[in-house]
N, C-alpha and C positions, 0 to 999 in steps of 0.2 A: 356611735354605732353611726352609719354613713345608711341616711331615708333612703336611699337607691338600692338597698340591698336588700330593702321588705319588697320592693316589686317585684312580684312574679315574673320572670323571665319567658318569653312567648317562647313555646319549643314548638319547633315545624315536625311535621312526619312525611314522609314519603309517601305520595298519593299513586297508584299506577292507575292510568285510564286505558283502554281496551276499546276500537273501534270495529264492531267485523263490517269494511265496504270493501270487499273485494275488485269490483271493479272503479273505484274511484279513483282517481287522478291525483287530488291532494287532498287532505285530511287535515286540520287546527282543533286546537283546546281552546274554547272561549269560554268566561264565566266571571265572577265578581272579581277572582284575584290576579283577573290581568286588564280589569279594566273592557274589559268584552271584546278586548282588540283581538279583528280576526286575523292579523299574521302572525302575531308572539308568541307563538308557542305552535310549530307545525309536529305533526307527530311522524313517528318513522313506520313504510310501509315493512311489514313481515313477512315470510315466504310463505304464510297462510292464506295472507291477501288481507291478515284484519292490521289495525293499527296500532302502535301504542305508544306512550311517553308515560313519564313519572315524573311527578312533581311535588315541590316541598311545601306544604301547608302549611297556616295557623288552626290553635284546636278550633271548631266551630262548624257552621253547616255553612257547604259551596254550593253556590249554583253556578251552573253549566251547561255547557252542550258542545255537540261537534259539529263543524260546521265541513261538511262533506262537495266537496265540489262547488263551495258557495252555499248551499242549504243549511239551516239552521236545523239539528238532527240532535232527537232523543237519545239517552241510553236507555235500551230497554234493559238492564242491569242495574239502573240507578236503586238508592235508597226512595225517591221519592222523585216527585212531580210537583214545580213552583212556577211562579213566572216569573218573571227577569222586569226591568222598568219600564220595559216597553210593551209588557202584560204579554209579549209572548211564552207557551209553554216554554220551560226550560228542564233537567234534572240538578237533582238535590244528593250532595254525598257529606256526610257526616264524619269530622276529623277527630278523631282523642288521640 
């Protein structure tokens, strides 16, 4: 038996993020899953003015925030609030 077959595979789950910012010019998703990159996950503007993005995430708790025209913004629909490595308040999402 191959020892690698005993290691559980990481399962990715689709996580949907929605940011209600109808007057924003640009919204990005930043978090621990992308190294807090300010530009790697641009969100798509929907006709109603909300911004939308689906990301594949591993099981666990993920810290994230929206960058709305460059301003770090909490998600009011998040499962919780925590802090990033800089001590800034950010949103929390469990993925199972």
